[in-house]
C-alpha positions, 0 to 999 in steps of 0.5 A: 496787535499784528503777528509777522512772521515769514511766509513760503509761497511756490508757484508751480514754477517753484515746485517744480525747482523744487522737484528739478532740485531733489532729483539732481540731488538724488545722484549722491550720498551728499545731495540726498544730505541736501535734498533732506536739509531742503526738505526740511527747510520747507516744512518748517517755515509751513509749521512757522506760517500755520502757528502763526495765523492761529495764535493770529486768529486767536488774539482776535477771538480773544478779543470779540469776546473781550467786545461782548463782555465774556471776560471769562473766555477771553482771558483762557485765550489772552493766557492760550497765545503767552503759553505759545510763546507770545509775550508781547505788551499787547497781550498781557495789557488785554488780560489785565484788562480781562481779570479787572474787569473779573474782581480778580486782582493778584492777576490783574496785578501781574498782569499789569507789571509784565506789560510795563515791564515791556512797555515801561514808557505806556500811560495806558499800563500805567493807568490800569496799573493804578486802579488794579493796585486800589482794589489791593486791601494792602495800603502800603507807603513806600519808603521815601529815598534819595531823590538823585537814587530816583532819579536813577531807577526811573533813568534805567527803568525809563527804556527796555533793552532792546531801546538802550540797544538802538540808542547804543547803535546810533552813538556808534553809527554817530562816532563813526561819522564825526571820526570818517569827518575828521577826513574831510575837514582834518583832525581837529579838537572839536572831532576828536572830542565828540568821537570819543564822547559818542563811543563813551554814549556807547558803551553806556548805553549797552551797559543800560542794555546789558542790565536792563535784559538782565532786570527784563529775564531775571526777576526778583519782584513777585506779587501774591496771588492767595487771598492773605498770609501770613509772614514770617519770622524766619523760615519754618511754619512753627516760626512767629507771624510778624503780619499780614499781607493781602492780595494783589501785593507787590514781594521784593524777593531777596533769599531762599531757604528750601522752600522759604522766600525772604521776601522784603514790601516796599516799606521796608518790612521783611519776612518768611513766606512759603514759595506757591503763594505769590507769581514772579513778575 
């Protein structure tokens, strides 16, 4: 993974120019404010470059540790990279591999799920997620849904929000192109139809991008992180136990009452679990 960030290189002439601007700006109060803003901008760029170089070095170090089978140290560096705000499918994928090697079932499933969320078409992530799930003790079979519902869900999750946004922009430009052509060949039913269809497609892709963005930012799915947990019939520790689930099981979050969360499994079972026992994808 290569992390890019704008760099700022000041030559001797550039430094002299900055000093000259600063001296000229000292003449007025407004100029002094402008000088302060300029210096702040330069400092911010230097800090940004330093942070990026530090993160890239962390990534290289983590990869070296992984190659030398030091998974317990590599995962800490990957986690540190993520904590600094650099969240990418590659980092989560490598983190998932570390946890898989360490036999941390819940953490590996969680990392692969997060990677897949950022890159839903990546076959390597899909394969490794399947391997991680194979270590889960619970063999939960999802409820069979109508084929059209499955097709629609697969279609929506086929791309990320950025991907659907790109499709929307392409459709807009195609509609503009189709409209512009009418000025050269004259208005006809074909060009009008194409313009209309591209506009509709652009709107559809935009709605899909918004829907996918909400899904990416507001997670309603989670992974159980504790070894085993009894799911309750009500949001009360004294309520009846309904069923037992184990680490790595995927949960769909439905409702919240105090410190209790109502969940549903892929097989349709519903119950309550206390927060702190799972992590959102």
